[in-house]
C-alpha positions in Angstrom: 140.9 101.6 66.5 139.6 98.9 64.1 136.2 99.1 62.6 134.0 96.0 62.9 132.2 95.0 59.7 128.8 93.7 60.8 127.4 90.7 59.0 123.7 90.3 58.3 123.4 87.6 60.9 125.1 89.7 63.6 122.8 92.6 62.8 119.8 90.3 63.0 121.0 88.9 66.4 121.7 92.5 67.6 118.3 93.6 66.6 116.5 90.7 68.2 118.6 90.9 71.4 118.1 94.6 71.7 114.3 94.2 71.3 114.3 91.5 74.0 116.0 93.9 76.4 119.2 92.0 76.7 122.0 94.2 78.1 124.5 95.6 75.6 127.4 94.0 77.6 125.8 90.5 77.2 125.1 91.1 73.5 128.7 92.1 73.0 130.0 89.0 74.7 127.9 86.8 72.5 129.0 88.5 69.3 132.6 88.9 70.3 132.7 92.7 70.0 132.9 95.6 72.5 130.0 97.0 74.3 130.6 100.4 72.7 130.3 98.9 69.2 127.0 97.2 70.1 125.7 100.5 71.5 126.9 102.5 68.5 125.4 100.1 66.0 122.1 100.0 67.8 122.1 103.8 67.8 122.8 103.9 64.1 120.1 101.3 63.4 117.7 103.4 65.7 117.0 100.4 67.9 115.1 100.8 71.2 115.4 98.6 74.2 112.3 96.9 75.4 110.4 99.3 77.7 111.5 99.0 81.3 109.1 99.8 84.1 109.6 103.5 85.0 109.7 104.7 88.6 107.2 107.3 89.5 109.6 109.8 91.1 106.8 111.8 92.9 105.4 108.6 94.4 108.9 107.4 95.4 109.7 110.8 97.0 106.4 110.8 98.9 107.0 107.2 100.1 110.5 108.2 101.4 109.1 111.3 103.1 106.4 109.3 104.8 108.9 106.6 105.9 111.1 109.4 107.5 108.1 110.8 109.3 107.2 107.4 110.6 110.7 106.9 111.9 110.7 110.3 113.6 107.2 109.8 115.1 108.2 106.3 116.3 111.3 107.7 117.9 109.0 109.6 120.4 106.8 106.6 121.2 107.3 103.5 123.3 108.7 100.6 121.3 107.7 97.9 123.7 106.2 95.0 121.6 102.8 93.6 122.2 101.8 90.2 120.7 103.3 87.9 118.2 105.3 89.7 115.4 103.9 87.1 112.9 100.3 87.9 113.7 98.4 90.8 112.2 97.4 92.2 115.7 101.1 92.8 116.6 101.8 96.4 117.7 104.1 98.5 119.8 102.9 100.3 123.0 102.9 103.8 121.4 102.8 105.8 124.7 105.1 108.8 125.1 108.7 107.8 126.0 110.5 108.4 129.2 113.4 110.9 128.8 116.5 109.0 127.5 114.7 105.8 126.8 112.9 104.0 124.0 110.1 103.0 126.4 107.4 104.6 128.5 107.9 104.7 132.2 106.0 101.4 132.9 107.9 99.4 130.2 111.2 101.0 131.1 110.7 99.6 134.6 110.2 96.2 133.1 113.1 96.3 130.7 115.7 98.0 133.0 115.7 96.7 136.5 117.8 98.9 138.8 117.4 97.0 142.1 120.4 95.3 143.6 119.6 91.5 143.5 122.9 90.4 145.0 121.5 90.8 148.6 118.3 88.8 147.9 119.9 85.8 146.2 122.8 83.9 147.7 125.8 83.3 145.5 125.7 79.9 143.9 128.0 77.1 145.2 129.7 75.0 142.7 130.6 71.4 143.2 133.1 69.4 141.2 131.2 67.4 138.6 133.3 64.2 139.1 132.7 64.1 142.8 128.9 64.3 142.3 129.0 61.6 139.6 131.0 59.1 141.6 129.8 59.6 145.1 
């Protein structure tokens, strides 16, 4: 392992870059040294990175818990959409779901038709396209 002799200009660049919050890997690439030597020198110089925004762990956990509760509660309510999704008055039905469906009984009947339509509508007859064009 070879030791890097830091010049005054390198130390100045390291100090400024560290204060600006530039990642150690990027500083190392600029100075032509390893990331470990940048981190080590910064530690020996007692340098601190610019403050990064900290995540409030309690708030994040509460948000995650409320999101899970929302998913669980929505799993039991009708998911039939009402209105334009781009408008603020958009919402889902919200009624209790029918067993084995994502919809209430009324909306399930709309979404899943079980009647046999083959008897009501005759099968389509197909004509040759060329015959129709040139006749």
